[in-house]
VMD Tcl script that draws the C-alpha trace (Angstrom):
set ca {
  {21.19 -21.98 -16.54}
  {23.74 -19.24 -17.17}
  {24.55 -18.75 -20.71}
  {27.74 -17.38 -21.62}
  {29.60 -17.02 -24.48}
  {33.70 -17.77 -25.40}
  {35.91 -14.50 -26.60}
  {39.71 -15.04 -26.10}
  {39.06 -17.37 -23.88}
  {37.74 -15.35 -21.34}
  {33.28 -16.49 -20.61}
  {30.83 -13.51 -20.38}
  {27.14 -13.21 -20.41}
  {25.07 -13.88 -23.53}
  {23.07 -10.64 -24.38}
  {20.15 -12.33 -22.52}
  {21.18 -12.71 -19.31}
  {22.77 -9.27 -19.62}
  {19.05 -8.10 -20.30}
  {17.86 -9.97 -17.89}
  {19.75 -9.06 -15.17}
  {19.84 -4.69 -16.27}
  {16.88 -4.45 -17.79}
  {15.28 -3.96 -14.15}
  {18.66 -0.69 -14.19}
  {17.67 0.66 -17.83}
  {13.67 1.06 -16.37}
  {15.64 3.02 -14.00}
  {17.35 4.75 -15.58}
  {15.07 5.37 -17.95}
  {12.97 7.10 -15.34}
  {15.37 9.18 -14.08}
  {15.44 10.84 -17.13}
  {11.49 10.94 -17.45}
  {12.03 12.71 -14.16}
  {14.05 14.79 -14.96}
  {12.44 15.93 -18.63}
  {9.32 17.00 -15.87}
  {11.33 18.94 -13.71}
  {12.40 20.61 -16.55}
  {9.64 20.85 -18.52}
  {7.49 22.13 -15.22}
  {9.99 24.27 -13.96}
  {10.16 26.14 -17.71}
  {5.61 26.36 -17.35}
  {4.09 25.66 -14.31}
  {4.80 28.48 -11.56}
  {6.04 27.76 -8.49}
  {6.82 24.17 -9.54}
  {10.22 24.81 -8.14}
  {9.55 26.80 -5.27}
  {10.45 25.55 -1.74}
  {6.85 24.90 -0.43}
  {5.69 23.28 -3.60}
  {8.85 21.02 -3.20}
  {7.85 19.97 0.42}
  {3.94 19.25 -0.32}
  {5.58 16.94 -3.59}
  {7.15 14.99 -0.11}
  {4.54 15.20 1.68}
  {1.74 14.23 -1.15}
  {4.27 11.41 -2.07}
  {4.34 9.92 1.40}
  {0.87 9.31 1.01}
  {1.63 6.98 -2.02}
  {4.69 5.27 -0.77}
  {4.85 3.86 1.60}
  {1.56 2.04 0.63}
  {3.70 1.58 -2.66}
  {6.58 -0.75 -0.56}
  {4.23 -3.35 0.45}
  {2.17 -3.93 -2.52}
  {5.48 -3.77 -4.32}
  {6.81 -7.01 -2.28}
  {3.27 -7.71 -2.65}
  {3.47 -8.08 -6.66}
  {6.58 -9.22 -6.81}
  {4.81 -12.56 -4.98}
  {2.32 -12.55 -8.12}
  {-0.64 -11.22 -5.76}
  {-2.39 -7.88 -5.84}
  {-4.06 -5.62 -3.00}
  {-6.94 -3.05 -4.88}
  {-7.44 -2.21 -1.26}
  {-5.38 0.16 0.02}
  {-7.38 3.49 -0.75}
  {-10.56 2.57 1.73}
  {-8.46 0.87 4.00}
  {-6.16 4.51 4.31}
  {-10.20 5.84 4.76}
  {-11.15 3.04 7.65}
  {-8.19 3.75 9.24}
  {-8.62 7.81 9.41}
  {-12.15 6.64 10.75}
  {-10.83 4.41 13.45}
  {-7.45 6.70 14.38}
  {-10.14 8.87 15.07}
  {-12.97 7.43 16.23}
  {-10.42 5.89 19.07}
  {-9.09 9.12 20.53}
  {-12.71 10.59 20.40}
  {-15.87 8.55 20.86}
  {-14.50 5.82 22.47}
  {-11.97 7.75 24.53}
  {-8.72 6.05 24.07}
  {-6.95 8.10 23.85}
  {-4.70 9.16 21.25}
  {-1.49 7.15 22.01}
  {-4.19 3.65 22.15}
  {-6.22 4.74 18.81}
  {-3.46 5.01 17.07}
  {-2.35 1.61 18.42}
  {-5.57 0.08 17.82}
  {-5.59 1.32 14.18}
  {-2.90 -0.09 13.29}
  {-3.52 -3.39 15.34}
  {-6.53 -3.78 13.02}
  {-4.52 -2.95 9.79}
  {-3.08 -6.14 10.63}
  {-5.75 -7.77 11.18}
  {-7.54 -7.01 7.90}
  {-4.11 -7.62 6.26}
  {-3.63 -11.05 7.71}
  {-7.47 -11.86 6.76}
  {-7.04 -11.47 3.48}
  {-3.99 -13.21 3.55}
  {-4.83 -15.81 4.80}
  {-8.21 -16.65 2.52}
  {-5.77 -16.01 -0.55}
  {-3.42 -18.67 1.30}
  {-5.70 -21.70 2.77}
  {-8.52 -21.65 0.19}
  {-6.79 -20.15 -3.14}
  {-8.69 -17.37 -3.38}
  {-7.57 -15.22 -6.07}
  {-5.86 -12.18 -3.73}
  {-7.72 -9.44 -6.57}
  {-11.32 -11.51 -5.59}
  {-9.52 -11.40 -1.61}
  {-9.01 -7.77 -2.24}
  {-11.24 -6.67 -3.60}
  {-14.26 -7.97 -0.79}
  {-12.03 -5.93 1.58}
  {-12.05 -3.21 -0.79}
  {-16.20 -2.83 -0.59}
  {-16.27 -4.01 3.28}
  {-13.88 -1.30 5.06}
  {-14.96 1.48 2.12}
  {-18.64 0.59 3.19}
  {-17.79 0.46 7.63}
  {-15.57 3.87 7.19}
  {-18.93 5.96 5.06}
  {-21.30 3.84 8.01}
  {-19.21 5.07 10.33}
  {-19.20 8.39 9.62}
  {-22.53 8.64 7.77}
  {-19.66 10.19 4.95}
  {-19.22 13.33 7.50}
  {-15.69 13.74 8.45}
  {-14.33 12.57 12.29}
  {-12.19 15.74 14.32}
  {-9.05 14.32 15.91}
  {-8.80 16.30 19.18}
  {-5.87 18.84 20.22}
  {-2.35 16.89 20.53}
  {0.88 17.62 20.43}
  {1.20 14.03 18.68}
  {-0.65 13.99 16.33}
  {0.63 18.25 15.47}
  {4.08 16.46 14.65}
  {2.30 13.59 12.53}
  {0.87 15.94 10.38}
  {3.56 18.22 10.31}
  {7.07 18.56 10.08}
  {10.68 17.87 10.90}
  {13.41 20.14 10.63}
  {11.52 21.50 7.87}
  {10.52 18.06 6.27}
  {7.19 16.64 6.23}
  {7.10 13.98 9.18}
  {5.23 11.71 6.49}
  {8.13 11.98 4.26}
  {10.22 11.03 7.06}
  {8.45 7.88 7.47}
  {7.67 6.92 4.33}
  {12.07 7.28 4.05}
  {12.40 5.22 7.19}
  {9.97 2.92 5.27}
  {11.64 2.86 2.18}
  {15.10 1.75 3.61}
  {13.84 -0.83 5.83}
  {12.13 -2.65 3.21}
  {15.07 -2.47 0.42}
  {16.97 -4.12 3.05}
  {14.37 -7.01 3.53}
  {13.60 -7.51 0.36}
  {17.63 -7.42 -0.94}
  {19.23 -8.92 2.36}
  {17.31 -11.84 4.10}
  {15.45 -14.81 3.20}
  {12.16 -13.62 3.53}
  {12.48 -11.34 0.70}
  {14.07 -13.93 -1.14}
  {11.37 -16.76 -0.03}
  {9.17 -13.52 -2.19}
  {11.32 -13.08 -5.27}
  {11.41 -17.25 -5.22}
  {7.23 -17.74 -4.84}
  {6.69 -14.86 -7.53}
  {8.71 -16.83 -10.10}
  {6.93 -19.70 -9.29}
  {5.20 -20.34 -5.88}
  {5.01 -24.82 -6.81}
  {8.60 -25.09 -7.06}
  {9.23 -23.05 -3.56}
  {6.42 -25.30 -1.65}
  {8.87 -28.70 -3.12}
  {11.81 -26.43 -1.95}
  {10.47 -26.09 1.36}
  {9.32 -22.13 1.72}
  {6.13 -22.12 3.83}
  {4.34 -20.49 1.28}
  {0.54 -19.81 3.51}
  {3.21 -17.94 5.82}
  {4.39 -15.98 3.76}
  {1.16 -14.42 1.46}
  {-0.40 -13.73 5.24}
  {2.39 -11.65 6.64}
  {2.82 -9.91 2.29}
  {-1.16 -8.81 3.65}
  {-0.38 -8.01 7.09}
  {1.74 -5.42 6.14}
  {0.35 -4.29 3.11}
  {-2.55 -3.38 5.53}
  {-0.01 -2.42 8.48}
  {0.65 -0.09 5.64}
  {-2.27 1.37 4.86}
  {-3.32 1.89 8.77}
  {-0.12 3.94 9.64}
  {-0.60 6.27 5.95}
  {-4.32 6.55 7.47}
  {-3.23 8.22 10.63}
  {-0.79 10.41 8.87}
  {-3.52 11.65 6.92}
  {-5.90 11.90 9.31}
  {-3.00 14.26 11.50}
  {-2.62 15.90 8.91}
  {-6.73 16.76 7.85}
  {-7.16 17.11 11.37}
  {-10.25 14.94 10.33}
  {-10.62 10.60 10.19}
  {-12.87 11.02 6.70}
  {-14.32 8.11 5.54}
  {-14.44 9.34 1.49}
  {-10.25 10.13 1.73}
  {-7.87 8.79 -0.35}
  {-10.23 7.74 -2.86}
  {-8.48 5.75 -6.14}
  {-5.07 5.47 -3.72}
  {-5.06 2.27 -4.66}
  {-4.59 3.30 -8.68}
  {-1.73 5.66 -7.85}
  {0.07 2.94 -6.01}
  {-0.47 0.14 -8.07}
  {0.49 2.65 -11.10}
  {3.86 3.35 -9.59}
  {4.70 -0.11 -8.46}
  {4.38 -1.30 -12.79}
  {5.64 2.17 -14.15}
  {8.80 0.71 -11.44}
  {9.47 -2.18 -13.14}
  {7.73 -5.00 -11.44}
  {6.11 -7.55 -13.28}
  {2.38 -8.27 -12.59}
  {3.05 -11.57 -13.37}
  {5.41 -11.19 -10.53}
  {9.23 -12.51 -9.70}
  {10.54 -9.45 -10.51}
  {11.04 -6.04 -9.16}
  {12.52 -3.40 -6.87}
  {12.11 -0.81 -4.22}
  {14.11 1.21 -6.04}
  {12.07 1.84 -9.29}
  {9.24 1.86 -6.91}
  {10.43 4.82 -5.36}
  {11.23 6.52 -9.13}
  {7.46 5.22 -9.90}
  {5.92 7.43 -6.49}
  {7.68 10.33 -7.95}
  {6.72 10.30 -11.29}
  {3.26 9.79 -10.40}
  {3.98 13.21 -7.74}
  {5.25 15.17 -10.80}
  {3.12 14.21 -12.97}
  {0.08 14.47 -10.46}
  {1.34 17.77 -9.04}
  {2.02 19.48 -12.40}
  {-1.33 18.52 -13.78}
  {-3.01 20.90 -10.94}
  {0.22 23.78 -11.36}
  {-1.13 23.87 -14.96}
  {-4.48 24.19 -14.12}
  {-6.11 20.85 -16.09}
  {-9.60 19.66 -15.56}
  {-9.59 17.76 -12.09}
  {-11.43 14.89 -14.46}
  {-8.94 14.91 -16.86}
  {-6.57 14.64 -14.87}
  {-7.93 10.80 -14.30}
  {-7.61 10.46 -17.71}
  {-3.81 11.47 -18.06}
  {-3.13 8.96 -14.81}
  {-5.65 6.21 -16.58}
  {-3.03 6.50 -19.50}
  {0.07 6.27 -17.87}
  {-1.01 2.71 -16.03}
  {-2.10 2.32 -19.65}
  {1.16 2.34 -21.00}
  {3.35 1.60 -18.10}
  {2.24 -2.21 -18.41}
  {2.41 -1.77 -22.21}
  {6.26 -1.08 -21.89}
  {6.20 -3.38 -19.21}
  {4.97 -6.70 -20.90}
  {6.88 -5.52 -23.90}
  {10.21 -5.66 -21.89}
  {9.30 -9.15 -19.79}
  {9.11 -10.74 -23.81}
  {12.42 -9.36 -25.36}
  {14.34 -10.12 -22.05}
  {12.64 -13.86 -22.54}
  {13.21 -13.85 -26.08}
  {17.15 -12.71 -25.65}
  {17.64 -15.69 -22.39}
  {16.09 -17.91 -24.84}
  {18.52 -17.06 -27.80}
}
mol new
graphics top color blue
foreach p $ca { graphics top sphere $p radius 0.5 }
foreach p [lrange $ca 0 end-1] q [lrange $ca 1 end] { graphics top cylinder $p $q radius 0.2 }
display resetview
């Protein structure tokens, strides 16, 4: 129920409602300020950071995280989690390469089979979650192990070269100077932002994340929504795998290692609550940019690659702590 305060005869929102409604905007403003500060600092300290080639590289790297992050945002808003992204991307890259060569499917056929398989393994995880109430962490952890193991088993941990193809050249290259993967990322961002904000499905995702039992009683098909959520992340992981294989020129079972952590970090840094019910695609977009800029800056500054993982871990923990503090303050102010 909305609480109001009377001021000279007019009803205005109470402080708690203001924070609840605008807290994510404050988070996004803070992220914009942080990204601007990073650009200033890295522009002054990291040689080549502001060059055109590096900025295009940033877009390409952001796409690897961002495409999957759009789907994971909705998954986490719904109160679930998907930690299978990294191995799923690697397995998809192996399937498209193997399909185009050993299975003689042709490039287009291999891509379609890869996308279909992505939907299937995602839907399976969602069905296990919805039908048997298996925690999504467990279902996607199992998927993480199965897909990662299959990717390495099928390739003996060796790259599988892709055939020469004009389509793959476009997918792994650029269109009008902009990386194709970045264009795909931006197009999908527009689709997911619209779905989350303006469709019944998007409202259902938020409702389930807020209170799944109440959403079920209100007539929402929670099972169908959960299956669709994970099928979507499977599809997005497959798309990322195809684009990554096209970029590298091969499928690789060891590719995208740790990608799931970057994706989850971007979503949480963007303000999506791990408990579900709150989040936005705009915030995730900024989270993707933030994570990508930091990773790029660490490389240009010559920071040890192992220590980069330390920095990433500290960022994830810090983001979760900030998220928890904001959520608690927002809840406290609503009760005030």
